[in-house]
N, C-alpha and C positions, 0 to 999 in steps of 0.2 A: 126561848133562846134568842139572843140579840142578833146573831148572824146566821146565815145559811151556809156561807163558804168563808173559810180562812185560807188565804193564799200566802205561802211563805217564800221569801227570798231564800237562797241557798247559802252562798258564800258569806260567812260572817253572821248569819242568822241561825241556820240549822247546823252548818259545818264550820269547824274551827280552822279555816283556811289561812288566817292571817300569818301564823308562824311560817307556813310553807311559802306564802306569797313574799314575805320579807326575805326569806332565804334565797329566792331565785331572782328577785327584782333586779339587782345590779348585774347579774349575768345576762338577763334579757336586755338590760340597758346597753351592754356592750354590743349585743347582736344587732339591735335596732337603732343605735346611735342617739339615745336620749340620756338625760342627766342621771348620774348616780346619786344616791342619798345615804346619809348615815342614820343612826338610831334616833338622834334628837330631831332630825328633820321628819322622820316617819311619824313621830308622835305629834309634831306640829301640824302635819298634813291631815291628821284625823279631824281637825277643826275646819277643814276647807271643803268647798263644793267640788264635785268631780271635774267641772270645767277649769277650776282654779288649779287643781292638781295636775291636769294635763299641761296647762300653761307653765307651771312651775318646773315640770319635768322636761319641758321642751318637746312634747309629743304632738305633732300635727295630726289633725283628725284623719287625714288620709292614711296614716300609718296604723291607726287604732285597730281596724279589723284584723290585720296580719298579726299584730302583737297579741290580741286576745285569742286568736286561733292557736298561736304558738303556745300560749300559757295553758290553754285547755289540753293540748297534746302533752305538755309536761305533767299536768295533773294526772292524766290517764296513766302515764308511765310510772308515777310514784304514789299512786293512791293510798298505799298502806300508811303513809305518813299523815294523811288527812282523815279526820274522824269527826263524828258528831259531837257537839257539846254535851257534857255530862247531863243526863236527865232528859234530853230532848226526845229520845225514842219513847220513853215512858209517857211523857206529856202528850206526844202525838197520839199514842194509843188511847189515852184517856179522852182526848178531844174527839177522836173518831168514834169511840164507844158511846159518847153522848149524843151522836147523831149529826155532828157537824161535818160537812163536806170539806175535804182538804185538797189543796193544790200546791204545786211548786211553780214559781215564776222566777226564771233565772236566765242570764246570758250564757251560763255554762251549758255544756252539752247534756242531754238527757242520759247519755251513757255514763258520764262522770257522776252526775247527781245520783242515779240509781245504784251505782257501784258503792259510793260512800254511804248511802242510806242503808244498804243491805236489803236482801230480798224481803224480809219480814216487815221492815219499816216502809220500804218502797210500796208495798202492797196496800198500805193504809191510805195512799193518796188516790183521789178520784180522777185527777187530771194533772197534766204537766204542760207548761208553756216554757220551753227551754230553747236555748240557742240565740244567736244574734238576730236582731230585728231592726230593720231600717227605721221603723217608726217608734222604737223604744218600748219600755216596760208598760207604758199606758196602753199601747195597742194590744199587748198580751192580756191586760186586765179586761179590756173591752171584749176580746174574743171569749174569755171565760164567762163574762156576764151574759153574752149572747148564747153560748152553748148550753149554759145551765139555767138560763131564763131566770136570773136573779136580779132583784132591784139593787141599784148601787148602794143604798143605805144598809142593805143586808150582806154586804161584801166587805171583808176586812183584809187589807194587805199588811203583812208583818215583815218588816225589813230593818236593816241596820244602818242605812245611809240616808243622807238628806235627799238624794235623788229619788229614793223610794217614796218619801213624803210628797215630792213634786209630782211623781207619776200618779200617785193616788189622787191628789187634788185635781190633776188634769182629767182623770177618768171619772171623777165625781164619787169615789168610794171612800170608805173609812180607812184610816191607817194607824197602825201601832208600831212603835219603834222599840228595838231592843238595845240595851246598854252595853252589850258585850262584843259588838262587832267593829266594823271598820271606822265609822265616824264616832267621835267622842260623844258621850251622853249629853254634855253641856251644849254642843252644837245642835244635837237633835232636839233638845228641850226648847231651844230658842225658836225652832220651826213649829212648835206647838202641835205635835201629832195628837190624834184623838185618844191614844193610850200610850203609856210608856212602861215598858217591862224592864225592871232593874236586874232581874235574874230569871233563869229558866223556870223556877218554881212559880213565878208570877203569871205564866202564860195561861193557865186554866181560867184566869179572870176573863178571858175572851168570852166565856160562856155566860157571864153575869149580865 
């Protein structure tokens, strides 16, 4: 087996949170005083880095923790509208049965993550690194590496955003990008991840 651990991002990778995110974004914009966007702008922003998106929306960094906390609360209140992508639960069970250790790395809360996963799928995961982190996703990766005593070359981060690629590179681990999440597949391809998964059925290739 090529990897000892596969760590998955949650929003946009395991869970289809984009429709919910789009539905509440302008309401959150009203509350926190940042720029509203329309459907055409949302599509264009899928090609941009996270820092560029914040600048475009006129969100200062000091407001970001409060906005993220508010959105996690909103997700907890309406979690029935958020679900896993089709086929994800079966693929995770297949990966786990192969002997691969599984983890979740997310800025979302562990309560939201496990609620959407459901008890049976949540139990497949060996570890969770969830919640906001001053040092970002790369710090979460390093903690998993240390706890599980895994070499960076044997660790794969699977995510849907350009910042996942950046975090993996910073931590020195491998990274696979999925084509069905927040960043457009063309933007991800330009960053040259170690693997690119065009659909959920491609994920078992992690084992090759």
